[in-house]
C-alpha positions in Angstrom: 82.4 86.5 88.3 83.3 88.9 85.4 87.0 88.8 84.7 87.3 92.5 85.4 85.3 92.5 88.6 86.8 94.7 91.3 88.4 97.2 88.9 86.6 100.1 90.5 89.4 102.6 89.9 88.5 104.9 87.0 91.2 105.3 84.4 90.3 108.7 82.9 93.7 110.1 81.8 93.0 110.1 78.0 89.5 111.4 78.3 90.5 114.2 80.7 93.5 115.1 78.6 91.2 115.5 75.6 88.9 117.8 77.6 91.8 120.0 78.7 93.7 120.0 75.5 96.7 118.5 77.3 98.2 117.0 74.1 98.3 120.1 71.9 101.3 120.3 69.7 104.4 122.3 70.6 105.9 122.0 67.1 105.4 120.1 63.9 107.2 119.7 60.6 106.7 117.8 57.4 107.6 114.2 57.7 110.5 113.0 55.5 109.9 109.8 53.7 112.0 106.7 53.5 112.9 103.9 55.9 114.9 100.9 56.5 114.2 97.4 55.2 112.9 94.9 57.8 115.8 92.9 59.2 115.8 89.3 60.3 115.6 88.1 63.9 119.1 86.9 63.8 120.4 90.4 64.2 118.6 90.9 67.5 120.5 88.7 69.9 122.6 91.5 71.2 119.7 93.7 72.0 119.0 92.4 75.5 115.5 91.0 74.8 114.8 87.4 74.1 113.5 87.1 70.5 109.8 86.5 70.8 108.3 84.0 68.5 104.7 83.3 67.8 103.1 80.0 67.4 100.2 81.8 65.8 102.1 84.2 63.6 102.4 81.8 60.7 98.8 80.5 60.8 97.0 80.8 57.5 94.3 83.0 59.1 96.7 86.0 59.2 95.5 87.8 56.1 98.2 90.5 56.1 99.9 89.5 52.8 96.7 89.6 50.8 94.7 92.2 52.8 96.9 95.3 53.2 95.0 96.8 56.1 94.7 97.0 59.9 92.5 98.6 62.5 94.3 100.6 65.3 92.5 101.7 68.5 94.2 104.3 70.6 93.5 107.0 73.2 92.2 110.4 72.2 94.8 113.0 71.1 97.6 110.5 71.3 99.1 110.8 67.8 100.6 113.6 65.8 98.1 115.7 63.8 98.4 118.4 61.2 97.3 122.0 62.2 93.9 121.5 60.5 93.4 118.1 62.3 92.8 116.4 59.0 96.1 114.5 58.8 98.2 112.2 60.9 101.7 112.6 59.3 103.5 109.6 60.8 100.6 107.3 60.1 100.2 108.5 56.6 103.9 108.0 56.0 103.6 104.4 57.2 100.7 103.8 54.8 102.8 105.2 51.9 105.9 103.2 52.9 104.2 99.8 53.2 101.0 100.2 51.1 98.9 99.3 54.2 95.7 101.1 54.9 95.3 102.0 58.6 91.8 102.5 60.1 92.7 104.6 63.1 90.1 105.2 65.9 90.5 107.1 69.1 87.9 105.0 70.9 89.8 104.2 74.1 88.8 106.6 76.9 89.2 104.3 79.9 91.1 101.0 80.3 88.3 99.3 82.2 85.5 100.4 79.9 87.5 99.4 76.8 88.3 96.0 78.3 84.6 95.5 79.0 83.9 96.3 75.4 86.2 93.7 73.9 86.1 91.1 76.7 83.1 89.1 75.3 84.7 88.6 71.9 88.1 87.6 73.4 86.5 85.2 75.9 84.6 83.6 73.0 87.8 83.2 71.0 86.5 85.7 68.4 88.2 88.7 66.7 87.6 92.1 68.4 87.8 93.8 65.0 91.0 95.4 66.1 94.6 94.5 65.2 96.4 96.9 67.5 95.4 98.5 70.8 97.1 100.8 73.3 96.5 100.0 77.0 98.1 101.1 80.2 100.6 98.7 81.7 98.4 97.1 84.4 95.6 96.4 81.9 98.1 95.2 79.3 99.4 92.8 81.9 95.8 91.6 82.5 95.3 90.9 78.8 98.6 89.0 78.7 97.7 86.9 81.8 94.4 85.9 80.2 96.1 84.8 77.0 94.3 87.5 75.0 97.4 89.2 73.6 99.4 87.8 70.7 103.0 86.8 71.2 105.2 88.9 68.9 107.3 87.8 65.9 110.8 89.2 66.2 111.3 89.2 62.4 108.8 92.0 62.0 110.2 94.2 64.9 113.9 94.9 64.2 113.8 98.6 65.1 111.7 97.9 68.2 114.1 95.3 69.5 117.1 97.4 68.8 115.8 100.8 69.9 113.7 100.2 73.0 115.2 102.1 75.9 116.8 99.8 78.4 114.5 100.9 81.3 111.4 99.7 79.5 112.7 96.2 78.6 111.8 94.0 81.5 108.4 94.8 83.0 107.3 92.1 85.4 103.9 91.8 83.7 105.5 91.1 80.3 109.0 89.7 80.7 111.2 90.3 77.7 108.5 92.3 76.0 107.2 89.1 74.4 103.7 90.6 73.8 103.9 94.4 74.0 105.9 97.5 73.2 105.5 100.9 74.8 103.7 103.7 72.9 104.7 106.3 75.4 106.0 106.6 79.0 104.2 108.4 81.8 106.1 110.1 84.6 104.3 111.0 87.8 105.9 114.0 89.6 105.0 116.9 91.8 103.7 120.2 90.3 103.2 123.6 91.9 102.3 127.1 91.1 105.0 129.5 92.3 102.6 132.5 92.2 100.4 130.7 94.7 103.2 129.4 96.8 104.9 132.8 96.7 108.1 131.3 95.2 108.2 128.4 97.6 109.3 125.1 96.1 107.2 122.0 96.7 109.3 118.9 96.3 108.0 116.0 98.4 104.7 114.1 99.1 105.3 114.8 102.8 105.2 118.5 102.0 102.0 118.1 100.1 100.4 116.2 102.9 101.5 118.3 105.9 102.8 121.8 104.9 100.3 124.3 106.5 101.0 126.9 103.7 99.4 124.5 101.2 96.4 123.5 103.3 93.2 123.2 101.3 95.0 123.7 98.0 96.5 120.3 97.4 95.3 117.7 94.9 96.3 114.0 94.5 95.5 111.8 91.6 92.4 109.5 91.5 94.8 106.9 90.0 95.6 104.5 92.8 99.0 103.4 91.5 100.2 107.0 91.1 99.0 108.4 94.4 99.8 105.4 96.6 103.1 104.7 94.7 104.4 108.2 95.3 103.4 108.0 99.0 105.1 104.7 99.4 108.3 106.2 98.0 108.0 109.2 100.4 107.8 106.6 103.2 111.0 104.9 102.1 109.1 101.9 100.6 109.7 100.5 97.2 106.7 100.4 94.8 108.3 97.4 93.2 108.2 95.3 96.3 105.8 96.7 98.9 103.6 94.6 101.2 100.0 94.8 102.1 100.9 96.4 105.4 103.0 99.0 103.5 99.9 99.8 101.3 97.7 100.2 104.3 100.2 102.5 106.0 100.4 104.7 102.9 96.6 104.9 102.8 96.6 105.9 106.5 99.0 108.7 105.8 96.8 110.0 102.9 93.7 109.6 105.1 95.2 111.9 107.7 95.6 114.6 105.1 92.1 114.1 104.0 90.7 114.3 107.5 92.8 117.5 108.3 91.5 119.1 105.0 95.0 119.4 103.7 93.9 117.6 100.5 91.3 119.6 98.6 90.5 116.9 96.1 91.5 113.8 94.2 91.5 114.4 90.5 92.2 113.1 87.1 93.7 115.5 84.6 91.5 118.4 85.7 94.2 119.4 88.1 95.7 121.3 85.2 92.9 123.9 85.4 93.3 124.2 89.1 97.1 124.8 88.8 96.7 127.3 86.0 94.0 129.3 87.8 95.7 129.2 91.2 92.9 127.3 92.9 95.5 124.6 93.6 98.9 125.4 95.0 100.5 122.0 94.4 99.6 118.5 93.4 100.7 115.1 92.1 100.8 115.4 88.3 101.5 113.7 85.0 104.6 115.1 83.4 103.2 115.2 79.9 100.5 117.7 81.0 103.1 120.0 82.6 105.0 120.4 79.3 102.0 122.2 77.9 101.0 124.0 81.1 104.5 125.6 81.3 104.1 127.0 77.8 101.3 129.3 78.8 102.0 129.5 82.6 105.7 130.0 83.4 104.7 130.0 87.1 104.0 126.3 86.9 107.0 124.3 88.0 107.7 120.6 88.6 109.8 118.7 91.1 111.3 115.2 91.2 111.2 114.2 94.8 114.5 113.0 96.3 112.6 109.8 97.1 111.9 109.2 93.4 108.9 109.2 91.2 106.5 106.7 89.5 106.8 105.8 85.9 104.3 103.7 83.8 103.7 103.0 80.2 100.9 102.9 77.6 101.6 99.9 75.5 100.8 98.5 72.0 99.4 95.0 71.9 98.0 92.8 69.2 94.7 91.3 70.5 94.1 87.6 70.1 92.1 86.9 67.0 93.7 89.6 65.0 93.6 88.8 61.3 96.4 91.3 60.4 99.2 90.4 62.8 102.0 91.0 60.4 100.6 94.4 59.4 100.2 95.4 63.1 103.7 94.3 63.9 105.1 96.5 61.1 103.2 99.5 62.5 104.5 98.8 66.0 108.0 98.7 64.5 107.5 101.9 62.5 107.2 103.9 65.7 110.6 102.7 66.9 112.4 104.5 64.0 114.0 107.5 65.8 112.8 110.0 63.2 109.2 108.7 63.5 109.4 108.5 67.3 110.6 112.1 67.4 107.6 113.3 65.3 105.3 111.6 67.8 107.0 112.8 70.9 107.1 116.4 69.7 103.3 116.3 69.4 102.1 114.2 72.4 104.8 115.5 74.8 105.1 112.3 76.8 108.2 110.2 77.4 109.5 108.5 74.3 110.5 104.9 74.8 112.7 104.9 71.7 116.4 105.4 71.9 118.2 107.9 69.6 115.3 110.3 69.5 117.0 113.3 71.0 119.1 113.9 67.9 116.0 113.9 65.8 114.1 116.1 68.2 116.8 118.7 68.1 115.9 119.2 64.4 112.3 119.8 65.3 112.4 121.8 68.6 115.4 122.2 70.9 113.2 122.9 73.9 111.4 119.6 73.5 114.6 117.7 72.9 116.1 119.1 76.1 113.0 118.7 78.3 113.6 115.9 80.9 109.9 115.3 81.0 110.1 114.0 77.4 113.6 112.6 77.3 114.6 112.0 80.9 118.2 112.8 81.7 120.4 110.4 83.7 119.5 112.0 87.0 115.8 111.7 86.4 116.1 108.2 85.0 117.9 107.1 88.2 114.9 108.1 90.3 112.3 106.2 88.4 110.2 103.5 90.0 107.4 101.2 88.8 104.4 100.0 90.7 104.6 96.3 90.9 102.0 94.0 89.4 99.2 93.0 91.7 97.6 89.6 92.2 93.9 89.4 91.4 93.1 89.3 95.1 95.3 92.4 95.8 93.8 94.2 92.9 90.3 93.9 94.2 91.3 94.6 97.8 93.6 97.6 97.2 91.4 99.3 94.7 88.4 98.9 97.0 90.2 100.5 99.8 91.5 103.3 97.7 88.1 104.0 96.2 86.7 104.3 99.7 89.4 106.7 100.6 88.8 109.1 97.7 85.0 108.7 97.9 84.7 107.0 94.5 
């Protein structure tokens, strides 16, 4: 059996965002140079994360000191760019600071497809040709379980250990962040078009699934964890600890809305077009998309349900077999300097996992700095939930059931 068999759920967020222009920049500024020296691991004990050490980080096959380069694979439109699209300011500043040449590719368009691409090399104990990759939390967890992600060396990550926001520190799929650090956070909320709803607020999954005024103009996400997770919360269940029976009950509730024609479609990021045009009245949505939608469409609003919302992360990992682990670690750490993290957040418009960013964002764009979809306030943070890790058996069963529900 292939190690990724049963992952029928398409993960299209990045590809769909690229088609819709969902990560266009709100504001940019020239990047100031400079930076702090790398500190030792001894200063990290008060940070709340056990200092990760690597039994492989000191092997002689790490060529970082004599080969100042690395290869970085990321999702499309997921890094800051200049207006002419020819420069990536934060990445170029890193190269200047450390003298390390970064080969950056935006070749990740789907978690499963990318995993399939690199799985043969990883299974054979070979290098993937990449030193840093960004994967969504559930796939990052799979890489870690299989032993295909390097443990991190704390000595190269002082800013990351010190500045990682508390709510991202202890995922069940990577306790203590021994193998990964978030690139960005993703909030799943409810969005609606007030022009279509005639000013009516839409603020719960129950309302999406049953309100007759919305019938036939509702969309839910084709991402199982987002759609089912939000429904579980609406039912009073915790996504962190739900049972198989809870999952089936949530599917049954969604199925009723499908059968009654309440739900118009299950979508990836293309719901943005439906909301903007008025073809959709309301939907489950990713917060980062809404930041941009609201710029051109003030009628687009978002709501955080009283029951809470789902949060997930896209994460940086160093694949097993990397020949430039130190260089990759330094780049991971670079994006946990608040000034650099602010530059990134101002462009991608997703939740920043780095503490201390708001003060830097205020220098760039006050509207971005004060947007809870980018820097969640205390009230929003208190309502955040994560979808628990699944066993291999659950993963296959749940995704198969969900795929049947949405007609995938």
